[in-house]
N, C-alpha and C positions, 0 to 999 in steps of 0.2 A: 128665567126669562132672558132671551138673547136681546141684543141691541135693537134689531129690527122690530121685534115684538114690543119692546119698550117704547120705541119711537111711534109705532102705530097707536098704542094705547094712549100716549100723551097727546098725540095729534088729534085723536078722536075726542079726548077730554076738552081740548082747546076749541075744537069746532062746535062742541055742544054747549059752549059758554062757560065751561069751568075755568077756574083760575089756576095757573101753574105757578109753582114756586120759582125763585130766581134760578136755581140749579136745574130744575126741570125745563124751564124756558131756554136756558143756556144749552142743555143737551139737545133739545129739538132743533134749534138753529144751527148748532155745530153739525149735527147729523145731516141736516138738509144741505149744508154747504159743502161737506167733504165726503160723506159716506153713502148717502142715498144715490141709487143708480150708478154707483162707482164713479162719482164725480171727481174723486181725487185723481183719476186718470186724466181728466181734462187739464188739471193743474200740471201734472207730470208732462203731458204733451206740450203744454205752454212753456214749461221750463226748457224742454229740449229745443223748441223753436227759438226761444230767447238766447240760448247758448250758441246756437248755429248762427243766428243773426249777428250776435256780438263778435264771434270769431271771424265771420266774413267781413264785417265792417272794420274790425281791427286790422285784418290783413290788408285790406284796401287802403285804410288810413295810413298805416305804416309805410307801405310802398309809395303811395302818393306823397306823403309828407317827407319821406327820405329824398325823393327826386327833387321836390321843390326846395328843400333845404340845401341840397348839394348844388343846385343851380344858383341859388342866391349867394351862398358862401363863395363858390368859385368866381362869381361875378365880382363880389366885393373884394376878393383878394387879388384881382388883377393889378398889375403895375400901372402907375400913372402914365398915360400916353400910349398904352398898349391895350386899349379896350377892344374887345371882340364885339362887333355889332350884332352878330347872330346871338351870342350869349346875352347881350343886352336886351334883345327882343324877347327871348324866353324869360329873362329875369323880370321884365315888365309884366308879362302874362302871369307869372307866379305871384308877383306882388298884388295884382288886381284880384286874382283868385283868393289869396289869403285875406285881403281886405274885405271883399264882398261876403265871403263865407263867414268870417268872424264878426262882421258888422250887421248881419241879418239873423233873425230868430230861427232856431231849428225847426219850429213848427211851420213857419212860412215856407222854408225850404222843402219840407215834406209835402206840403200841399201843392207847391209848384211842380215838384217831381211827379206827383200822382195825378194831378188834374190838368197839367199843361204839357210837360215833357213826355210823360208816358200815359197820356189820357186814354189810349186804346188798350192798354194792358190791364189785366185783372189780377196779376200776381203782385199783390200789395206787399207781401212779406219781402219779396225780392227787391221791390222798389224801396222799401224802408231800409233794407240792409245797404243798398247802394247809396241812398241819401245820407245815412249815418256815416258811411265810409268816407264820402266826399267831405262831409262836415268835419269829421275827425282829422282828415288829412291836413286841413288848414292849421289846426292846433298842434298836431304832431310836428308839422314843418317848423313851427316856431320853437318847439321844445328841442328838436334836433339841431336846428340852426344855432340856438343858444349854447348847446353843448359843444358843437364844433368850434364856435368862436371862443369858447372858454379855454380850449386847449392852448397851451403855451405856443406862440408862433415859432419859437425856437425848435419845436418838434418838426415842423414842416421844413425849416431851413436845414436841420440836421439830416433829414431824409434826402433832400435835394443835393446836399453836399456829398452824400454817399453815392450819388449817381442815379438815384431813383427819379422817375418822372413824377409830375404832379399827381396824376391819377393813382399810381402805385403808392406813393407816400400817403395820400389821403386815406386809401382803403386799408393799408397795412400798419400805419403809424397813428394817424389822427383819429380815425373812426373808432378803433377799439378803445382808445382812452375816453372818447366822448360818450360811448355807450354806458360806461359805468356811472357817469355823472348824470345822465338823463334817465336812467332806469326808474328811479322813484317817480319822476314826473310822468313817464310813460305808463307806469302802473296806475297812477291816479287817473290818467286819461282813460285807461281801460275800464276802471271802475265807473267813471262817469258814463262811458259808452254803454256799459251793461245796464245801468239804470235808465238811460235815454231810450233803450229799446221799447220801453212802455209807451213812448210817444207814437209809435207806428200803429197803435190801436186806432188812432184818430182816422187813419186812411184805410183801415180794414185789415191791417197786419195781424195774423193770428198767433200772438205770443202770449205770455203769462197773463197780462192784464185783460186781454181779449177773452181768455178762458174764464177769468173771474167775472167779467161782465156777463158772459153766457149763463153762469150759475145764478147771478143776481137776477137776470131776466126770468129765470124759471122759479126762483124761490121768493122773489120780491123782498129779499133781505140783503142788505148791503154790508153789514158790519163784518161778518165772518169771512166772506170772500175777499174783501179789501184788506182786512187785518191779516188774513192768511197769505195774501199776495205780498204784503209788506214784509212779513216774517220770512218768506222765501227769498226775497231780494236781499234782506239783511244777512241771511245765512250764506248766500252766494258771495256777497261782498266780503264777509268775514273769511270765507275759505280762500278767496283769491288774494286777500290782504296777507293772510298767513303764508301762502305759497310765494308771494312776492317778497316777503320778509326773509324766507329761507333762501331765495335766489340772491338777494342782496348780501346776506351773510356769507354765502358761498363765494361771491365775488370778492368780498373783503378778505376772506381767508386766502384766496389766490394771490391777492396783492402782497400779503405778508410773507409769502413763500419766496 
């Protein structure tokens, strides 16, 4: 007897009032959650959307965070009495952005973006990716700013003494050294971002948890869809943690050469 036939027989037994053993009940619920009507494809589609949203939000967060960090570091490294008012204005904007985003809940930001800023849009997945990217940018900016400030000031002075201007010294001397120190923190931010994609379900984003909720609404059974979703997130995090570890080891090897 194949799996479909076993499922039909056990389902009919349950509907007729018969009692199922623990393993029979386990099989029925598992089959309903993942196999019946090819529901595993819904999870697979959700994983694809989750990865796309994570990549888009990460790219936006890194770009936005890098710009904010460079503006703030450049402003802080100005000589006393030689403050640029334009740079000071942009530094103030960056500080307000970082303070507001890090000081308000992610869920509130998602709701504001979907119900206020983009109230006329129905592309909730894109809105979710944009919201996550803006949120991540505030945290990435502090990570990168900390890495840049941790580089020995003598590196900047050495570059300037060789005739390089501030921008060239920053990008060719300081930034490469800072990247190695901030990589673990950026990797951790990426993992947090991956898990935070589940929040966009609240505004209608069609990612992994949205797929699980769709299955739950059809089967009226929450355990297996939710446990399956948790297991998928865990596997994704373990894979990305392993890849990040390999990258860190590669960078350490390049330092010893």
